[in-house]
mmCIF file of the N, C-alpha and C atoms, coordinates in Angstrom:
data_MODEL
# 
_entry.id   MODEL 
# 
loop_
_atom_site.group_PDB 
_atom_site.id 
_atom_site.type_symbol 
_atom_site.label_atom_id 
_atom_site.label_alt_id 
_atom_site.label_comp_id 
_atom_site.label_asym_id 
_atom_site.label_entity_id 
_atom_site.label_seq_id 
_atom_site.pdbx_PDB_ins_code 
_atom_site.Cartn_x 
_atom_site.Cartn_y 
_atom_site.Cartn_z 
_atom_site.occupancy 
_atom_site.B_iso_or_equiv 
_atom_site.pdbx_formal_charge 
_atom_site.auth_seq_id 
_atom_site.auth_comp_id 
_atom_site.auth_asym_id 
_atom_site.auth_atom_id 
_atom_site.pdbx_PDB_model_num 
ATOM 1   N N  . MET A 1 1  ? 77.487 103.094 105.347 1.00 0.00 ? 1  MET A N  1 
ATOM 2   C CA . MET A 1 1  ? 78.700 103.619 106.140 1.00 0.00 ? 1  MET A CA 1 
ATOM 3   C C  . MET A 1 1  ? 78.183 105.285 105.640 1.00 0.00 ? 1  MET A C  1 
ATOM 4   N N  . ARG A 1 2  ? 79.519 104.685 104.008 1.00 0.00 ? 2  ARG A N  1 
ATOM 5   C CA . ARG A 1 2  ? 79.141 106.820 103.697 1.00 0.00 ? 2  ARG A CA 1 
ATOM 6   C C  . ARG A 1 2  ? 78.007 107.243 103.622 1.00 0.00 ? 2  ARG A C  1 
ATOM 7   N N  . HIS A 1 3  ? 77.062 106.979 104.154 1.00 0.00 ? 3  HIS A N  1 
ATOM 8   C CA . HIS A 1 3  ? 75.723 108.044 104.168 1.00 0.00 ? 3  HIS A CA 1 
ATOM 9   C C  . HIS A 1 3  ? 75.833 108.254 106.166 1.00 0.00 ? 3  HIS A C  1 
ATOM 10  N N  . LEU A 1 4  ? 75.591 107.215 105.932 1.00 0.00 ? 4  LEU A N  1 
ATOM 11  C CA . LEU A 1 4  ? 76.585 107.376 108.193 1.00 0.00 ? 4  LEU A CA 1 
ATOM 12  C C  . LEU A 1 4  ? 77.009 108.498 108.558 1.00 0.00 ? 4  LEU A C  1 
ATOM 13  N N  . ILE A 1 5  ? 77.988 108.635 107.461 1.00 0.00 ? 5  ILE A N  1 
ATOM 14  C CA . ILE A 1 5  ? 79.160 109.549 107.887 1.00 0.00 ? 5  ILE A CA 1 
ATOM 15  C C  . ILE A 1 5  ? 78.812 110.904 107.516 1.00 0.00 ? 5  ILE A C  1 
ATOM 16  N N  . LYS A 1 6  ? 78.194 111.085 106.587 1.00 0.00 ? 6  LYS A N  1 
ATOM 17  C CA . LYS A 1 6  ? 77.762 112.346 106.029 1.00 0.00 ? 6  LYS A CA 1 
ATOM 18  C C  . LYS A 1 6  ? 76.311 112.930 106.802 1.00 0.00 ? 6  LYS A C  1 
ATOM 19  N N  . PHE A 1 7  ? 76.075 112.292 107.015 1.00 0.00 ? 7  PHE A N  1 
ATOM 20  C CA . PHE A 1 7  ? 74.636 112.167 107.942 1.00 0.00 ? 7  PHE A CA 1 
ATOM 21  C C  . PHE A 1 7  ? 75.978 113.045 109.863 1.00 0.00 ? 7  PHE A C  1 
ATOM 22  N N  . ALA A 1 8  ? 76.383 112.170 110.363 1.00 0.00 ? 8  ALA A N  1 
ATOM 23  C CA . ALA A 1 8  ? 77.074 112.216 110.647 1.00 0.00 ? 8  ALA A CA 1 
ATOM 24  C C  . ALA A 1 8  ? 77.732 113.690 111.289 1.00 0.00 ? 8  ALA A C  1 
ATOM 25  N N  . LEU A 1 9  ? 78.580 113.934 109.605 1.00 0.00 ? 9  LEU A N  1 
ATOM 26  C CA . LEU A 1 9  ? 78.907 115.579 109.637 1.00 0.00 ? 9  LEU A CA 1 
ATOM 27  C C  . LEU A 1 9  ? 77.777 116.670 108.995 1.00 0.00 ? 9  LEU A C  1 
ATOM 28  N N  . ASN A 1 10 ? 77.007 116.056 108.893 1.00 0.00 ? 10 ASN A N  1 
ATOM 29  C CA . ASN A 1 10 ? 75.799 117.347 108.518 1.00 0.00 ? 10 ASN A CA 1 
ATOM 30  C C  . ASN A 1 10 ? 75.673 117.779 107.427 1.00 0.00 ? 10 ASN A C  1 
ATOM 31  N N  . TRP A 1 11 ? 76.287 116.969 106.433 1.00 0.00 ? 11 TRP A N  1 
ATOM 32  C CA . TRP A 1 11 ? 75.469 117.515 104.656 1.00 0.00 ? 11 TRP A CA 1 
ATOM 33  C C  . TRP A 1 11 ? 74.470 117.227 104.691 1.00 0.00 ? 11 TRP A C  1 
ATOM 34  N N  . LYS A 1 12 ? 74.070 117.849 103.352 1.00 0.00 ? 12 LYS A N  1 
ATOM 35  C CA . LYS A 1 12 ? 72.273 118.049 104.104 1.00 0.00 ? 12 LYS A CA 1 
ATOM 36  C C  . LYS A 1 12 ? 72.045 118.188 102.338 1.00 0.00 ? 12 LYS A C  1 
ATOM 37  N N  . ASP A 1 13 ? 72.450 117.431 101.163 1.00 0.00 ? 13 ASP A N  1 
ATOM 38  C CA . ASP A 1 13 ? 72.854 117.802 100.516 1.00 0.00 ? 13 ASP A CA 1 
ATOM 39  C C  . ASP A 1 13 ? 71.698 116.454 99.636  1.00 0.00 ? 13 ASP A C  1 
ATOM 40  N N  . GLU A 1 14 ? 71.799 115.339 100.252 1.00 0.00 ? 14 GLU A N  1 
ATOM 41  C CA . GLU A 1 14 ? 70.515 114.837 100.515 1.00 0.00 ? 14 GLU A CA 1 
ATOM 42  C C  . GLU A 1 14 ? 69.676 113.815 101.739 1.00 0.00 ? 14 GLU A C  1 
ATOM 43  N N  . ASN A 1 15 ? 69.275 113.157 102.069 1.00 0.00 ? 15 ASN A N  1 
ATOM 44  C CA . ASN A 1 15 ? 68.967 112.513 103.244 1.00 0.00 ? 15 ASN A CA 1 
ATOM 45  C C  . ASN A 1 15 ? 69.657 112.071 103.040 1.00 0.00 ? 15 ASN A C  1 
ATOM 46  N N  . HIS A 1 16 ? 70.947 111.426 103.907 1.00 0.00 ? 16 HIS A N  1 
ATOM 47  C CA . HIS A 1 16 ? 71.305 110.260 104.600 1.00 0.00 ? 16 HIS A CA 1 
ATOM 48  C C  . HIS A 1 16 ? 71.323 109.674 105.201 1.00 0.00 ? 16 HIS A C  1 
ATOM 49  N N  . LEU A 1 17 ? 70.757 109.929 106.484 1.00 0.00 ? 17 LEU A N  1 
ATOM 50  C CA . LEU A 1 17 ? 69.471 109.774 106.663 1.00 0.00 ? 17 LEU A CA 1 
ATOM 51  C C  . LEU A 1 17 ? 69.073 107.919 106.469 1.00 0.00 ? 17 LEU A C  1 
ATOM 52  N N  . ASP A 1 18 ? 67.696 108.226 105.729 1.00 0.00 ? 18 ASP A N  1 
ATOM 53  C CA . ASP A 1 18 ? 67.153 107.668 105.223 1.00 0.00 ? 18 ASP A CA 1 
ATOM 54  C C  . ASP A 1 18 ? 67.568 106.931 104.211 1.00 0.00 ? 18 ASP A C  1 
ATOM 55  N N  . GLN A 1 19 ? 68.866 107.302 103.772 1.00 0.00 ? 19 GLN A N  1 
ATOM 56  C CA . GLN A 1 19 ? 69.341 106.018 102.128 1.00 0.00 ? 19 GLN A CA 1 
ATOM 57  C C  . GLN A 1 19 ? 70.306 105.541 102.543 1.00 0.00 ? 19 GLN A C  1 
ATOM 58  N N  . ALA A 1 20 ? 70.750 106.033 104.259 1.00 0.00 ? 20 ALA A N  1 
ATOM 59  C CA . ALA A 1 20 ? 71.490 104.628 104.983 1.00 0.00 ? 20 ALA A CA 1 
ATOM 60  C C  . ALA A 1 20 ? 70.475 103.464 106.144 1.00 0.00 ? 20 ALA A C  1 
ATOM 61  N N  . ALA A 1 21 ? 69.316 103.735 106.485 1.00 0.00 ? 21 ALA A N  1 
ATOM 62  C CA . ALA A 1 21 ? 67.954 103.253 106.576 1.00 0.00 ? 21 ALA A CA 1 
ATOM 63  C C  . ALA A 1 21 ? 67.791 101.792 105.204 1.00 0.00 ? 21 ALA A C  1 
ATOM 64  N N  . TRP A 1 22 ? 67.659 102.920 103.693 1.00 0.00 ? 22 TRP A N  1 
ATOM 65  C CA . TRP A 1 22 ? 67.206 102.269 103.206 1.00 0.00 ? 22 TRP A CA 1 
ATOM 66  C C  . TRP A 1 22 ? 68.178 100.679 102.261 1.00 0.00 ? 22 TRP A C  1 
ATOM 67  N N  . ASN A 1 23 ? 69.274 101.063 102.764 1.00 0.00 ? 23 ASN A N  1 
ATOM 68  C CA . ASN A 1 23 ? 70.686 100.755 102.010 1.00 0.00 ? 23 ASN A CA 1 
ATOM 69  C C  . ASN A 1 23 ? 70.491 99.480  102.552 1.00 0.00 ? 23 ASN A C  1 
ATOM 70  N N  . ILE A 1 24 ? 70.615 99.554  103.693 1.00 0.00 ? 24 ILE A N  1 
ATOM 71  C CA . ILE A 1 24 ? 70.525 98.232  105.032 1.00 0.00 ? 24 ILE A CA 1 
ATOM 72  C C  . ILE A 1 24 ? 69.451 97.226  105.162 1.00 0.00 ? 24 ILE A C  1 
ATOM 73  N N  . LEU A 1 25 ? 68.087 98.363  104.635 1.00 0.00 ? 25 LEU A N  1 
ATOM 74  C CA . LEU A 1 25 ? 67.510 97.037  104.619 1.00 0.00 ? 25 LEU A CA 1 
ATOM 75  C C  . LEU A 1 25 ? 67.040 96.271  103.593 1.00 0.00 ? 25 LEU A C  1 
ATOM 76  N N  . CYS A 1 26 ? 67.980 97.081  102.324 1.00 0.00 ? 26 CYS A N  1 
ATOM 77  C CA . CYS A 1 26 ? 68.315 96.177  101.361 1.00 0.00 ? 26 CYS A CA 1 
ATOM 78  C C  . CYS A 1 26 ? 69.595 94.986  101.532 1.00 0.00 ? 26 CYS A C  1 
ATOM 79  N N  . LEU A 1 27 ? 70.096 95.377  101.846 1.00 0.00 ? 27 LEU A N  1 
ATOM 80  C CA . LEU A 1 27 ? 71.467 94.223  102.494 1.00 0.00 ? 27 LEU A CA 1 
ATOM 81  C C  . LEU A 1 27 ? 70.652 93.063  103.206 1.00 0.00 ? 27 LEU A C  1 
ATOM 82  N N  . ILE A 1 28 ? 69.905 93.480  104.503 1.00 0.00 ? 28 ILE A N  1 
ATOM 83  C CA . ILE A 1 28 ? 69.056 91.849  105.001 1.00 0.00 ? 28 ILE A CA 1 
ATOM 84  C C  . ILE A 1 28 ? 68.201 91.130  103.847 1.00 0.00 ? 28 ILE A C  1 
ATOM 85  N N  . GLU A 1 29 ? 67.422 91.566  103.183 1.00 0.00 ? 29 GLU A N  1 
ATOM 86  C CA . GLU A 1 29 ? 66.072 91.452  102.292 1.00 0.00 ? 29 GLU A CA 1 
ATOM 87  C C  . GLU A 1 29 ? 67.131 90.557  101.121 1.00 0.00 ? 29 GLU A C  1 
ATOM 88  N N  . THR A 1 30 ? 68.550 90.794  100.752 1.00 0.00 ? 30 THR A N  1 
ATOM 89  C CA . THR A 1 30 ? 69.703 90.263  99.859  1.00 0.00 ? 30 THR A CA 1 
ATOM 90  C C  . THR A 1 30 ? 70.194 89.450  100.764 1.00 0.00 ? 30 THR A C  1 
ATOM 91  N N  . LYS A 1 31 ? 70.957 89.367  101.532 1.00 0.00 ? 31 LYS A N  1 
ATOM 92  C CA . LYS A 1 31 ? 70.934 87.722  102.505 1.00 0.00 ? 31 LYS A CA 1 
ATOM 93  C C  . LYS A 1 31 ? 70.231 87.694  102.994 1.00 0.00 ? 31 LYS A C  1 
ATOM 94  N N  . GLU A 1 32 ? 68.670 86.905  102.896 1.00 0.00 ? 32 GLU A N  1 
ATOM 95  C CA . GLU A 1 32 ? 68.076 86.055  103.853 1.00 0.00 ? 32 GLU A CA 1 
ATOM 96  C C  . GLU A 1 32 ? 67.213 85.593  102.267 1.00 0.00 ? 32 GLU A C  1 
ATOM 97  N N  . ARG A 1 33 ? 67.670 86.282  101.325 1.00 0.00 ? 33 ARG A N  1 
ATOM 98  C CA . ARG A 1 33 ? 67.329 85.663  99.675  1.00 0.00 ? 33 ARG A CA 1 
ATOM 99  C C  . ARG A 1 33 ? 68.433 84.971  99.353  1.00 0.00 ? 33 ARG A C  1 
ATOM 100 N N  . ILE A 1 34 ? 69.616 85.653  99.533  1.00 0.00 ? 34 ILE A N  1 
ATOM 101 C CA . ILE A 1 34 ? 70.623 84.013  98.830  1.00 0.00 ? 34 ILE A CA 1 
ATOM 102 C C  . ILE A 1 34 ? 70.830 83.191  99.981  1.00 0.00 ? 34 ILE A C  1 
ATOM 103 N N  . GLU A 1 35 ? 70.423 83.685  101.513 1.00 0.00 ? 35 GLU A N  1 
ATOM 104 C CA . GLU A 1 35 ? 70.361 82.361  102.359 1.00 0.00 ? 35 GLU A CA 1 
ATOM 105 C C  . GLU A 1 35 ? 69.023 80.946  102.071 1.00 0.00 ? 35 GLU A C  1 
ATOM 106 N N  . MET A 1 36 ? 67.784 81.310  100.822 1.00 0.00 ? 36 MET A N  1 
ATOM 107 C CA . MET A 1 36 ? 67.122 80.210  100.603 1.00 0.00 ? 36 MET A CA 1 
ATOM 108 C C  . MET A 1 36 ? 67.826 80.729  99.059  1.00 0.00 ? 36 MET A C  1 
ATOM 109 N N  . ASN A 1 37 ? 68.770 80.945  98.764  1.00 0.00 ? 37 ASN A N  1 
ATOM 110 C CA . ASN A 1 37 ? 68.346 80.424  97.763  1.00 0.00 ? 37 ASN A CA 1 
ATOM 111 C C  . ASN A 1 37 ? 67.948 80.710  96.819  1.00 0.00 ? 37 ASN A C  1 
ATOM 112 N N  . LEU A 1 38 ? 67.999 82.103  97.038  1.00 0.00 ? 38 LEU A N  1 
ATOM 113 C CA . LEU A 1 38 ? 66.978 82.583  95.542  1.00 0.00 ? 38 LEU A CA 1 
ATOM 114 C C  . LEU A 1 38 ? 67.486 83.358  94.858  1.00 0.00 ? 38 LEU A C  1 
ATOM 115 N N  . LEU A 1 39 ? 68.549 83.944  95.577  1.00 0.00 ? 39 LEU A N  1 
ATOM 116 C CA . LEU A 1 39 ? 69.519 84.726  94.678  1.00 0.00 ? 39 LEU A CA 1 
ATOM 117 C C  . LEU A 1 39 ? 70.974 83.841  94.887  1.00 0.00 ? 39 LEU A C  1 
ATOM 118 N N  . PRO A 1 40 ? 72.012 83.893  93.761  1.00 0.00 ? 40 PRO A N  1 
ATOM 119 C CA . PRO A 1 40 ? 73.050 83.479  94.056  1.00 0.00 ? 40 PRO A CA 1 
ATOM 120 C C  . PRO A 1 40 ? 74.111 83.916  94.499  1.00 0.00 ? 40 PRO A C  1 
ATOM 121 N N  . LYS A 1 41 ? 75.245 83.275  95.086  1.00 0.00 ? 41 LYS A N  1 
ATOM 122 C CA . LYS A 1 41 ? 75.726 83.633  96.719  1.00 0.00 ? 41 LYS A CA 1 
ATOM 123 C C  . LYS A 1 41 ? 76.640 84.290  96.544  1.00 0.00 ? 41 LYS A C  1 
ATOM 124 N N  . GLU A 1 42 ? 77.093 84.213  94.760  1.00 0.00 ? 42 GLU A N  1 
ATOM 125 C CA . GLU A 1 42 ? 77.738 85.380  94.505  1.00 0.00 ? 42 GLU A CA 1 
ATOM 126 C C  . GLU A 1 42 ? 77.501 87.197  94.310  1.00 0.00 ? 42 GLU A C  1 
ATOM 127 N N  . LEU A 1 43 ? 76.610 87.174  94.961  1.00 0.00 ? 43 LEU A N  1 
ATOM 128 C CA . LEU A 1 43 ? 75.864 88.370  95.486  1.00 0.00 ? 43 LEU A CA 1 
ATOM 129 C C  . LEU A 1 43 ? 76.317 88.925  96.602  1.00 0.00 ? 43 LEU A C  1 
ATOM 130 N N  . ASP A 1 44 ? 76.560 87.815  97.456  1.00 0.00 ? 44 ASP A N  1 
ATOM 131 C CA . ASP A 1 44 ? 77.224 88.334  98.918  1.00 0.00 ? 44 ASP A CA 1 
ATOM 132 C C  . ASP A 1 44 ? 78.823 88.535  99.199  1.00 0.00 ? 44 ASP A C  1 
ATOM 133 N N  . ASP A 1 45 ? 78.678 89.973  98.372  1.00 0.00 ? 45 ASP A N  1 
ATOM 134 C CA . ASP A 1 45 ? 80.395 90.239  97.733  1.00 0.00 ? 45 ASP A CA 1 
ATOM 135 C C  . ASP A 1 45 ? 80.705 91.790  98.776  1.00 0.00 ? 45 ASP A C  1 
ATOM 136 N N  . LEU A 1 46 ? 79.960 91.812  100.002 1.00 0.00 ? 46 LEU A N  1 
ATOM 137 C CA . LEU A 1 46 ? 80.659 92.892  101.246 1.00 0.00 ? 46 LEU A CA 1 
ATOM 138 C C  . LEU A 1 46 ? 82.527 92.823  100.829 1.00 0.00 ? 46 LEU A C  1 
ATOM 139 N N  . PRO A 1 47 ? 82.953 94.061  101.034 1.00 0.00 ? 47 PRO A N  1 
ATOM 140 C CA . PRO A 1 47 ? 84.583 93.697  100.984 1.00 0.00 ? 47 PRO A CA 1 
ATOM 141 C C  . PRO A 1 47 ? 84.902 94.023  102.618 1.00 0.00 ? 47 PRO A C  1 
ATOM 142 N N  . SER A 1 48 ? 84.847 91.981  102.953 1.00 0.00 ? 48 SER A N  1 
ATOM 143 C CA . SER A 1 48 ? 84.917 91.513  104.204 1.00 0.00 ? 48 SER A CA 1 
ATOM 144 C C  . SER A 1 48 ? 86.687 91.671  104.663 1.00 0.00 ? 48 SER A C  1 
ATOM 145 N N  . GLU A 1 49 ? 87.480 91.636  103.707 1.00 0.00 ? 49 GLU A N  1 
ATOM 146 C CA . GLU A 1 49 ? 88.774 91.846  103.905 1.00 0.00 ? 49 GLU A CA 1 
ATOM 147 C C  . GLU A 1 49 ? 88.997 93.588  105.099 1.00 0.00 ? 49 GLU A C  1 
ATOM 148 N N  . PHE A 1 50 ? 88.042 94.179  104.595 1.00 0.00 ? 50 PHE A N  1 
ATOM 149 C CA . PHE A 1 50 ? 88.407 95.801  105.366 1.00 0.00 ? 50 PHE A CA 1 
ATOM 150 C C  . PHE A 1 50 ? 88.047 94.874  107.200 1.00 0.00 ? 50 PHE A C  1 
ATOM 151 N N  . PHE A 1 51 ? 87.127 94.000  107.255 1.00 0.00 ? 51 PHE A N  1 
ATOM 152 C CA . PHE A 1 51 ? 86.875 94.596  108.626 1.00 0.00 ? 51 PHE A CA 1 
ATOM 153 C C  . PHE A 1 51 ? 87.956 93.581  109.419 1.00 0.00 ? 51 PHE A C  1 
ATOM 154 N N  . LYS A 1 52 ? 89.124 92.690  108.760 1.00 0.00 ? 52 LYS A N  1 
ATOM 155 C CA . LYS A 1 52 ? 89.996 91.693  109.406 1.00 0.00 ? 52 LYS A CA 1 
ATOM 156 C C  . LYS A 1 52 ? 90.875 92.125  110.981 1.00 0.00 ? 52 LYS A C  1 
ATOM 157 N N  . ASP A 1 53 ? 91.316 93.254  111.023 1.00 0.00 ? 53 ASP A N  1 
ATOM 158 C CA . ASP A 1 53 ? 92.066 93.816  111.592 1.00 0.00 ? 53 ASP A CA 1 
ATOM 159 C C  . ASP A 1 53 ? 91.291 94.731  111.981 1.00 0.00 ? 53 ASP A C  1 
ATOM 160 N N  . ASN A 1 54 ? 90.442 95.123  112.113 1.00 0.00 ? 54 ASN A N  1 
ATOM 161 C CA . ASN A 1 54 ? 89.676 96.237  112.548 1.00 0.00 ? 54 ASN A CA 1 
ATOM 162 C C  . ASN A 1 54 ? 90.262 97.558  112.738 1.00 0.00 ? 54 ASN A C  1 
ATOM 163 N N  . ASP A 1 55 ? 91.224 97.756  111.882 1.00 0.00 ? 55 ASP A N  1 
ATOM 164 C CA . ASP A 1 55 ? 91.268 99.107  110.898 1.00 0.00 ? 55 ASP A CA 1 
ATOM 165 C C  . ASP A 1 55 ? 90.567 99.765  110.099 1.00 0.00 ? 55 ASP A C  1 
ATOM 166 N N  . PHE A 1 56 ? 89.619 100.317 110.739 1.00 0.00 ? 56 PHE A N  1 
ATOM 167 C CA . PHE A 1 56 ? 88.669 101.279 109.973 1.00 0.00 ? 56 PHE A CA 1 
ATOM 168 C C  . PHE A 1 56 ? 89.109 102.358 109.046 1.00 0.00 ? 56 PHE A C  1 
ATOM 169 N N  . SER A 1 57 ? 90.841 102.478 108.575 1.00 0.00 ? 57 SER A N  1 
ATOM 170 C CA . SER A 1 57 ? 90.928 103.411 108.054 1.00 0.00 ? 57 SER A CA 1 
ATOM 171 C C  . SER A 1 57 ? 90.857 103.052 106.558 1.00 0.00 ? 57 SER A C  1 
ATOM 172 N N  . LYS A 1 58 ? 90.621 101.310 106.363 1.00 0.00 ? 58 LYS A N  1 
ATOM 173 C CA . LYS A 1 58 ? 91.461 101.016 104.707 1.00 0.00 ? 58 LYS A CA 1 
ATOM 174 C C  . LYS A 1 58 ? 89.643 101.044 104.019 1.00 0.00 ? 58 LYS A C  1 
ATOM 175 N N  . ILE A 1 59 ? 87.966 100.995 105.770 1.00 0.00 ? 59 ILE A N  1 
ATOM 176 C CA . ILE A 1 59 ? 86.608 101.511 105.253 1.00 0.00 ? 59 ILE A CA 1 
ATOM 177 C C  . ILE A 1 59 ? 87.032 102.488 104.752 1.00 0.00 ? 59 ILE A C  1 
ATOM 178 N N  . MET A 1 60 ? 87.354 103.362 105.894 1.00 0.00 ? 60 MET A N  1 
ATOM 179 C CA . MET A 1 60 ? 86.993 105.066 105.051 1.00 0.00 ? 60 MET A CA 1 
ATOM 180 C C  . MET A 1 60 ? 87.590 105.437 103.618 1.00 0.00 ? 60 MET A C  1 
ATOM 181 N N  . HIS A 1 61 ? 88.653 103.926 102.959 1.00 0.00 ? 61 HIS A N  1 
ATOM 182 C CA . HIS A 1 61 ? 89.167 104.908 102.270 1.00 0.00 ? 61 HIS A CA 1 
ATOM 183 C C  . HIS A 1 61 ? 88.249 104.292 100.750 1.00 0.00 ? 61 HIS A C  1 
ATOM 184 N N  . PHE A 1 62 ? 87.387 102.976 101.431 1.00 0.00 ? 62 PHE A N  1 
ATOM 185 C CA . PHE A 1 62 ? 87.277 102.264 100.432 1.00 0.00 ? 62 PHE A CA 1 
ATOM 186 C C  . PHE A 1 62 ? 85.696 102.881 99.977  1.00 0.00 ? 62 PHE A C  1 
ATOM 187 N N  . TRP A 1 63 ? 85.365 103.717 101.249 1.00 0.00 ? 63 TRP A N  1 
ATOM 188 C CA . TRP A 1 63 ? 83.539 104.752 100.659 1.00 0.00 ? 63 TRP A CA 1 
ATOM 189 C C  . TRP A 1 63 ? 84.189 106.310 100.254 1.00 0.00 ? 63 TRP A C  1 
ATOM 190 N N  . LYS A 1 64 ? 85.664 106.522 99.979  1.00 0.00 ? 64 LYS A N  1 
ATOM 191 C CA . LYS A 1 64 ? 85.714 107.909 99.412  1.00 0.00 ? 64 LYS A CA 1 
ATOM 192 C C  . LYS A 1 64 ? 84.975 107.894 98.386  1.00 0.00 ? 64 LYS A C  1 
# 
């Protein structure tokens, strides 16, 4: 999310769109490997509590 926001804000310090894509692809791979029991379930540690109320201000605070 941090890279997508920085891309949307036109930050030029790095290629944020590429970084966001890389992170998403790694997330997909990791989740698939967890489901296949190739990686421990403890690696699935996304901060899901931030999504409970659809209050995205909590998410933005987390990624500052």
